[in-house]
N, C-alpha and C positions, 0 to 999 in steps of 0.2 A: 939504663939507656935514656937519653934525653930526646924528647919529642921535638923534631926539627921543624915541624910545620908551624907557621905563624898562627897565632890565635887572634883573629880579628875582633872577636867578642871582647877580649881582654883589653884591646887598645882603647875602646870607648866604654868599657864596662857594661856591655849590652847583655842583659839577662834573658830577654825573650823577644820574640817578634810577634806582632799582631797586625791583622788587616783592619784598616780603618776606612770608613767612608766619611769624608770631611766636607761639610757644606761650603759652598762658594763664599768667599770673603771672610773665612774664619782666620783669625790671627792665631798662629801656632806658638809663637814666642814673642813676648813683648820686650821692648828695649829695657835693659836693666835687669832682666831675669836670667837665670842660669839655665842653659840648655841641658836637657836630659834625654833627648831623643834624636834619632836620625831617621829621616823619611826616605822612602823610595817611591817615586811617583809612578804609579801603574797606569793611571788615566788622568788626563787633564794637564794643567800647568800650575806653577806657583810663582809668586812674585816676592822678591826679597827687597825690603825697603827700610828707610829710616825717616825719622821726623826731623825737619829742619825749620824751626820757628813756625810750627803749625802746618807745614806743607809736607806731604808724603813724597819722598824722593825715591824713585825706583833705582835700585842698585843692580839687580840682575833678575833674569827670568830663568825658570827651570821647567823642563818638559818631561814627557813620559820616558822612563828609563834612567832619569837622573836621581842621584842621591842628594838630599838637601838637609842642611843643619847649619846652625851657627857653630862651625867647627872649632873656632878658637874658644868659644865659651864651653862647648862640650868637652874638649880635650883638657883645657886648663882650669875648668871650674870657675870661670870669671863671668861677670855679668855681660850680656850681649849688647852690642851697640847697634844691632840691626833687628 
């Protein structure tokens, strides 16, 4: 018998979940690095940005209850542009 339920852990190869308390202004993924985590914001908010000739350009904000990752990098194993 085949298990018909989707395995979300297999989609992104997630092995474990852990709770983190991350200080303000911590960079979770630098441009050019490959993402290996997906985050769920339980409290606070997060800013997604990229560097344009020395200027931080905000691309998107995320808030409590949102999942955050460089999904293209995470899924395809390619360096992140954000």
